[in-house]
TILO-474970 format. One record per residue (C-alpha): residue number from 1; x, y, z. Coordinates in nm, 2 decimals. Example, Ala and Ser with C-alpha at 12.3 -4.5 7.8 and 13.67 -1.06 7.14 Angstrom:
<atoms>
  dolum      c1      c2      c3
      1    1.23   -0.45    0.78
      2    1.37   -0.11    0.71
</atoms>
This chain:
<atoms>
  dolum      c1      c2      c3
      1    3.49   -5.50  -16.85
      2    3.72   -5.55  -17.16
      3    3.52   -5.85  -17.27
      4    3.20   -5.57  -17.25
      5    3.40   -5.33  -17.48
      6    3.52   -5.62  -17.68
      7    3.15   -5.74  -17.73
      8    2.99   -5.42  -17.81
      9    3.24   -5.32  -18.04
     10    3.18   -5.63  -18.26
     11    2.81   -5.59  -18.24
     12    2.85   -5.23  -18.37
     13    3.11   -5.37  -18.64
     14    2.85   -5.66  -18.73
     15    2.55   -5.40  -18.75
     16    2.71   -5.14  -18.95
     17    2.83   -5.40  -19.25
     18    2.49   -5.56  -19.25
     19    2.32   -5.21  -19.28
     20    2.64   -5.06  -19.54
     21    2.52   -5.37  -19.76
     22    2.11   -5.23  -19.75
     23    1.83   -5.43  -19.66
     24    1.44   -5.38  -19.83
     25    1.16   -5.45  -19.60
     26    0.86   -5.49  -19.85
     27    0.57   -5.49  -19.57
     28    0.22   -5.60  -19.66
     29   -0.04   -5.40  -19.39
     30   -0.36   -5.52  -19.27
     31   -0.65   -5.27  -19.33
     32   -0.87   -5.26  -19.05
     33   -1.03   -5.02  -18.87
     34   -0.82   -4.95  -18.61
     35   -0.62   -4.79  -18.91
     36   -0.85   -4.52  -18.97
     37   -0.76   -4.56  -19.32
     38   -0.39   -4.34  -19.29
     39   -0.19   -4.63  -19.34
     40   -0.12   -4.77  -19.64
     41   -0.15   -5.12  -19.76
     42    0.20   -5.17  -19.88
     43    0.49   -4.98  -19.76
     44    0.88   -5.06  -19.87
     45    1.16   -4.97  -19.65
     46    1.49   -4.96  -19.82
     47    1.79   -4.90  -19.55
     48    2.12   -4.85  -19.61
     49    2.44   -4.67  -19.48
     50    2.33   -4.36  -19.59
     51    2.02   -4.35  -19.47
     52    1.64   -4.49  -19.54
     53    1.39   -4.45  -19.83
     54    1.02   -4.51  -19.77
     55    0.80   -4.58  -20.06
     56    0.42   -4.62  -19.95
     57    0.18   -4.81  -20.22
     58   -0.18   -4.69  -20.25
     59   -0.32   -4.82  -20.49
     60   -0.12   -4.78  -20.78
     61    0.06   -4.46  -20.72
     62    0.37   -4.48  -20.50
     63    0.49   -4.19  -20.29
     64    0.85   -4.16  -20.17
     65    0.90   -4.03  -19.84
     66    1.27   -3.90  -19.72
     67    1.40   -3.80  -19.39
     68    1.33   -4.13  -19.18
     69    1.51   -4.22  -18.91
     70    1.66   -4.54  -18.79
     71    1.68   -4.53  -18.40
     72    1.73   -4.92  -18.34
     73    1.88   -5.15  -18.60
     74    1.98   -5.47  -18.45
     75    1.86   -5.87  -18.47
     76    1.57   -5.89  -18.30
     77    1.38   -5.54  -18.40
     78    1.43   -5.26  -18.64
     79    1.27   -4.91  -18.53
     80    1.19   -4.63  -18.81
     81    1.02   -4.31  -18.77
     82    0.97   -4.03  -19.02
     83    0.65   -3.76  -19.13
     84    0.43   -3.79  -19.44
     85    0.20   -3.53  -19.54
     86   -0.08   -3.55  -19.80
     87   -0.13   -3.89  -19.76
     88   -0.48   -3.89  -19.95
     89   -0.76   -3.66  -19.92
     90   -1.06   -3.68  -19.63
     91   -1.45   -3.75  -19.73
     92   -1.52   -3.38  -19.82
     93   -1.21   -3.34  -20.01
     94   -0.99   -3.13  -19.75
     95   -0.65   -3.22  -19.74
     96   -0.54   -3.46  -19.46
     97   -0.29   -3.31  -19.16
     98    0.08   -3.44  -19.14
     99    0.15   -3.74  -18.97
    100    0.40   -3.88  -18.77
    101    0.44   -4.24  -18.85
    102    0.70   -4.51  -18.64
    103    0.78   -4.87  -18.76
    104    0.91   -5.14  -18.55
    105    0.96   -5.43  -18.73
    106    1.07   -5.73  -18.53
    107    1.23   -6.04  -18.65
    108    1.02   -6.32  -18.83
    109    0.88   -6.00  -19.06
    110    0.61   -5.91  -18.80
    111    0.53   -5.53  -18.81
    112    0.32   -5.25  -18.63
    113    0.32   -4.89  -18.80
    114    0.14   -4.61  -18.59
    115    0.02   -4.27  -18.73
    116   -0.01   -3.99  -18.53
    117   -0.20   -3.65  -18.70
    118   -0.06   -3.35  -18.59
    119   -0.25   -3.13  -18.39
    120   -0.50   -3.39  -18.33
    121   -0.49   -3.66  -17.99
    122   -0.59   -3.96  -18.23
    123   -0.32   -4.26  -18.28
    124   -0.41   -4.49  -18.52
    125   -0.23   -4.81  -18.59
    126   -0.19   -5.13  -18.81
    127    0.02   -5.47  -18.82
    128    0.12   -5.64  -19.10
    129    0.41   -5.88  -19.24
    130    0.72   -5.80  -19.41
    131    0.93   -5.97  -19.63
    132    1.32   -5.85  -19.61
    133    1.61   -5.90  -19.82
    134    1.99   -5.73  -19.86
    135    2.02   -5.51  -20.14
</atoms>
């Protein structure tokens, strides 16, 4: 029991120190029909001890999101949840609804992003590749 407790303690300390120095994931997303055009071509996740900053690049216009939440951060994968509003306009010039996003970045840099529009049963997803570096 003592060994498990100490192991858990050291894993928390090691994970916290990696989070404290900061990690940047620069992700290029595939653009397929599965994403419905709602998941941007490029997403940057800056994870620091104070929280997560997400910068989405649609063409040349960066959009910065706040209020993201990291729910898992370990050696195998990182899982991030956030919401976004106004990620563009539909073909008939109507504002898009708020979306709930979640991203899973696996060891090796593979990413999957799911997007669900609030009030609708649709769920879109894209995959891609991330480059990770410490900040």
